[in-house]
C-alpha angles and dihedrals in degrees: 000000000000117000127206132186118226123204098223138070120280114276132154089260124036139166129237108207140177123017092352094056089052090047091054096047103033105029105027092030091212117181133204107288094035116124132229141154123257131191118205122213090252089064101256116139117202139172109243141177129220115253104170138008120203133175095273105013145043120214117213134186120212118238102183140343115251112224097189110110124212101186122105120244089235115066107215122197106197110208104195125189110233113273132202128266118333092346091100090052089054092046095052094045094049095040087055093048091049091050112267114167094203141000125213119193109213129201104218133183093256096040109127092202119076121194130188125206100275098039090045090054093051090049093051090052090053093049091049091057089050088051091051094050093046089049091055094046095048095044097244121178093220137025106246113232121242101211125210121281108277136179121240091257091052091046094054092042097054106031114096101190114143092217122046124184126181118196107223122182094213094052110116106161109055122049123202092247092054090051092050095049091048090050092049091051095048095048115075090216097033123245111332100166134018136188111210114194117201124181129229124250091286093054129231120309121236088245091054091049090052094048087050092048089052092052088052100261114149115222111229140182119235092202141287098305128073111244126211117248090253093048103044100068094045092049091047094047091050092052092048093052091047093050091047095047104255096111127047 
């Protein structure tokens, strides 16, 4: 069943507007009486039916609230070093499907891609649209935010996650599993939020690694094989969700 996000608090009657309204009427060709799912901006999901279709809006009437939650217990912020070409599109889409709460594009020392202010803003806008589409497809209860482009220093200064992990290809002592188990034991309620830092194609520089260490990030290995920039974050997220009980 199709799911749409509505930018207003939950009520018995709500309106879908903008591009989603056109998608309902022009692409899906829904008619009054057809059913869909809606998520209000205060996080309530409901089964609803179309009651009216206008030129720029679709009015829906809620039938019942849906109690099932689709969000993971651990909120993962994926900080991804800028990757080339369409790789970032892929990373954003799949990270949202897996359950990332937020995605931060990071301009790292070894990033091949260089984005200035205007170009960076345009890219972020594109990635946010990809995140919204992926959230609808995967039945998320939120639309994860794609944050503005940041440097490693800015990322570490502004992020408030209690657990921070950085995947580093030269790390040979601490595995991701060991780091997660240690974090779970040291936190009274277990891991509730986690910053996951993944490098670009050129990897993470020694200076960036040291900055991350000083900010409390734990360097971890993702295994014996070297993963591509567009693969590493998705593998790590899957492992984290499995270890914390969200998968399997």
